[in-house]
ROLUMTOR-669811 format. One record per residue (C-alpha): residue in three letters; x, z, y. Coordinates in steps of 0.05 Angstrom, whole numbers, plus 32768, in hexadecimal, padded with zeros to 4 digits. Example, Ala and Ser with C-alpha at 12.3 -4.5 7.8 and 13.67 -1.06 7.14 Angstrom:
ALA80F6809C7FA6;SER8111808F7FEB;
This chain:
UNK830C84AD866A;UNK830184628652;UNK833684338678;UNK831E83FF86A8;UNK832983B4868E;UNK8355839686C3;UNK833E835B86E0;UNK834F831786D6;UNK837D82FB870D;UNK837F82C9873C;UNK83B182848745;UNK83CF829D877B;UNK83EA82E1874F;UNK83FE82AC8710;UNK84238280873F;UNK844482B7875E;UNK845E82E3871E;UNK846B829386FB;UNK84A082888738;UNK84C282CF8732;UNK84C282C586E2;UNK84E0827F86E7;UNK8511829A8720;UNK852A82CA86EC;UNK852F829286B7;UNK8558826586EB;UNK858682A786F3;UNK859182AE86AA;UNK856C82F186A9;UNK853F82EB866C;UNK8536833A8664;UNK8522833986B0;UNK84EF82FC86A0;UNK84D1831B8667;UNK84CB835F867F;UNK84A0834086C0;UNK8477830D868B;UNK8461834C8667;UNK844C837386AB;UNK8426833886BF;UNK84098343867A;UNK83EE838A868A;UNK83D8837486BF;UNK83A2834086A9;UNK83CC830386BF;UNK83D282E0867F;UNK83C582F08639;UNK840C82E8861A;UNK844A82E98639;UNK846282AE8623;UNK84278287863C;UNK842A8285868C;UNK8407824186AD;UNK83EE825186F5;UNK83B0822686E8;UNK838F825686AB;UNK8357825F867A;UNK835382A6865F;UNK831D8287862B;UNK8352825E8605;UNK8372828485CE;UNK83C5828585D7;UNK83D9825C85A0;UNK8420823885B4;UNK842482068574;UNK83DF81DB8556;UNK83D981BE8512;UNK83E681718522;UNK83A1816884E8;UNK837381808519;UNK837C8140854B;UNK835C81068534;UNK838F80DA8554;UNK83CF80F68531;UNK83C480C784F6;UNK83B980868524;UNK83F98093854E;UNK842280A28511;UNK8403806184F7;UNK84128039852F;UNK845980598538;UNK848780198518;UNK84657FEE8548;UNK847180188580;UNK84BB80278568;UNK84C97FE28569;UNK84B07FDE85AE;UNK84D9801185C6;UNK85137FF385A7;UNK850A7FB485BE;UNK85037FD0860C;UNK85397FF18608;UNK85697FBE85F0;UNK85557FA18635;UNK85797FB1867E;UNK853B7FCB86A6;UNK85127FF28672;UNK84EB801886A3;UNK8508805C8690;UNK850C808586CD;UNK852180DA86DB;UNK84F4810586CB;UNK84D98123870C;UNK84D2816A8702;UNK851581948709;UNK851781B486C4;UNK855C819186AA;UNK859681BC86A1;UNK85C381918686;UNK85C68147866A;UNK8593810B867C;UNK8544810C8679;UNK852180CD8686;UNK84DC80B98680;UNK84AB807A8685;UNK84638093868C;UNK84228067867B;UNK83EE809A869E;UNK83F280D286C9;UNK83B1810286DE;UNK837F80C886BF;UNK83AD808F86E8;UNK83CA804C86BE;UNK840B803B86D4;UNK84037FE886CC;UNK84527FDD86CF;UNK846380048698;UNK84277FE88673;UNK843C7FAC867F;UNK84857FBE8663;UNK84617FDC8626;UNK84297FB48610;UNK84227FC885CD;UNK8430801185D2;UNK83F8800C8613;UNK83CC7FF185DD;UNK83CE802285AF;UNK83C9806085DD;UNK8392803F860A;UNK8369805285C9;UNK8375809A85DA;UNK834280A9860E;UNK835180F28604;UNK839980DB8623;UNK8396809E8651;UNK835A809B8688;UNK833180CE8676;UNK837981078664;UNK838F8148867D;UNK83D6812B8693;UNK840980FA8681;UNK841F80C4864C;UNK846980B2864C;UNK84A880A0861E;UNK84D480D88629;UNK852680C88616;UNK854C81068617;UNK859A80F5860B;UNK85CC812885E3;UNK85EC815D860B;UNK859F8167862D;UNK858081AC8638;UNK853A81B98657;UNK85338202866E;UNK8502822C865E;UNK84B782208685;UNK84738227867A;UNK843981E4868A;UNK840F81F086C3;UNK83CB81FD869C;UNK83B2820E8656;UNK837881DD8662;UNK83A681AA863E;UNK83CF819A85FD;UNK8411817785EB;UNK841F813F85BE;UNK8461812F85AE;UNK846680EA857A;UNK84B180E88564;UNK84CA809E8571;UNK852080B0856C;UNK852880E3854C;UNK857880F28542;UNK8593813B8528;UNK859A816B8563;UNK855D8171858B;UNK852F81AC8582;UNK84FB81CF85B0;UNK84E3821585B4;UNK8497822385C9;UNK8491826885D2;UNK84A9828E8592;UNK84B08254856D;UNK84E482228563;UNK84CF81DA854E;UNK84F38195853B;UNK84E18153854B;UNK84CF81228507;UNK84D380D58517;UNK848B80B6850B;UNK846F81018517;UNK844181268543;UNK844B816B855A;UNK8419818F857E;UNK841F81C285B9;UNK840E81EE85F0;UNK843881DB862A;UNK8422821B864B;UNK84478241861D;UNK8494824C8634;UNK84B782188614;UNK850281FB861E;UNK852581C285F8;UNK857381B785DD;UNK858C817785C9;UNK85D2818385A5;UNK85CE813B8586;UNK85EF80F8858F;UNK85B780CA85A1;UNK858280CB85CF;UNK854180EA85AC;UNK850580C485C4;UNK84B880DE85BF;UNK847980BE85D9;UNK845C80FB85F7;UNK840F81048614;UNK83E18139862A;UNK839B81418609;UNK8364816F861B;UNK836681AF85F8;UNK832D81AF85C3;UNK831381F285D3;UNK830981DF860E;UNK82C281DB8631;UNK82B6818F8637;UNK828B81AB8686;UNK82CA81D08692;UNK82F18195867D;UNK82CB816586B4;UNK82CC819986EE;UNK8326819486E5;UNK8324815086E2;UNK82FD814A871C;UNK8322817C873F;UNK836A815F872C;UNK836B81278762;UNK838A80E68760;UNK83DF80D58760;UNK83D480C187A4;UNK83AF810787B7;UNK83E08131878F;UNK8414810A87BA;UNK83FF811B87FC;UNK83EF815987F0;UNK843D816987DB;UNK845281468820;UNK841B81748841;UNK843981AE8821;UNK8485819E8834;UNK847681868884;UNK848181388870;UNK8456810C8895;UNK847580C78876;UNK849680B08837;UNK84B580648843;UNK84DB803E8804;UNK8510801F8822;UNK852E7FFB87DF;UNK8568802987D8;UNK8549806A87EC;UNK850D808C87FC;UNK850B80A2884A;UNK84DA80E3885A;UNK84C580ED889A;UNK84BF813988B1;UNK8480814D88D9;UNK848B816C891A;UNK849B81B68906;UNK84CB81A488D0;UNK84EA817488FD;UNK84FD81A2893B;UNK850C81D5890C;UNK854A81A388ED;UNK855A81888932;UNK855C81C9894C;UNK859481E0890F;UNK85B781998913;UNK85C581A5895D;UNK85DC81EF8951;UNK860481D78922;UNK8623819C8946;UNK861381688904;UNK85E6813088FA;UNK85E3813188A6;UNK85C581718881;UNK85C8816E882B;UNK85B181AA87FF;UNK85CA818687BE;UNK860581A887B6;UNK85FF81EA87A0;UNK85CC81FF87D1;UNK85F581FA8810;UNK85F281D58847;UNK862081998847;UNK86218186888D;UNK8647814988A9;UNK865B814F88F5;UNK864681218928;UNK867180EB8944;UNK869080DE898B;UNK865780C189B5;UNK861A80CF897D;UNK85E080E689A0;UNK85B0811D8989;
């Protein structure tokens, strides 16, 4: 009897499998992670156990590393490498170079910072004004900027850093790296391939494949990073994805709602977050029971509590 093909799974199933696999990887159990990924492939969640995006288009073949020669903008970027590198060195010599910690919790050890020029088609003027030469060069690549599917950044990784195994959220895009400052030591695994950067040259890979980075050198690694649409993606699907992704403000609002936050306030020194009534009630109840006025979970995932002083109200 011929077996019935398994149905394509939806985003909810993919997200739950991805979270479970990430939990195994966080516990440094790659065998369990691989077994879970292969089970997911057998159940029609993905086609390749090393390619696990939540937003998944099964019509796109699972290819982890692409030939840079297939992309018109690669020689353009490589020709402009000396200008981008010279501006980078100039800005790095200033006190305020604009590099900020990467927001994603992917760094196991070390230091990883970036300057963001574009995200989800939104231009960040401050970064573009700080790096006007680089901004002018990348603005000639609409596949990555205002019409782009992801981010355009300068990514700076310090020696001794380790970025943990992870998969990008979508296989509808590819990631491009132009090596700007490449010492001996850094390397990246994408799927089952190990890659090394070359100064002034581009790598193109699918970051929806599991990838990780090690930097065992003695100087920072800096690349120009940009996301572009997958070349085999139907233009109609590309437009639908672009229209559905929403602005950065929309994504921040959605995140705050999901976390039970109603207000965020920049005091200059810190960001104050105000919870909704449900979350505030829960935290206040815990504080009363514990007799504390501060709860801090940053230390090894334990509650660090500061007792109330005399005469302090609840």
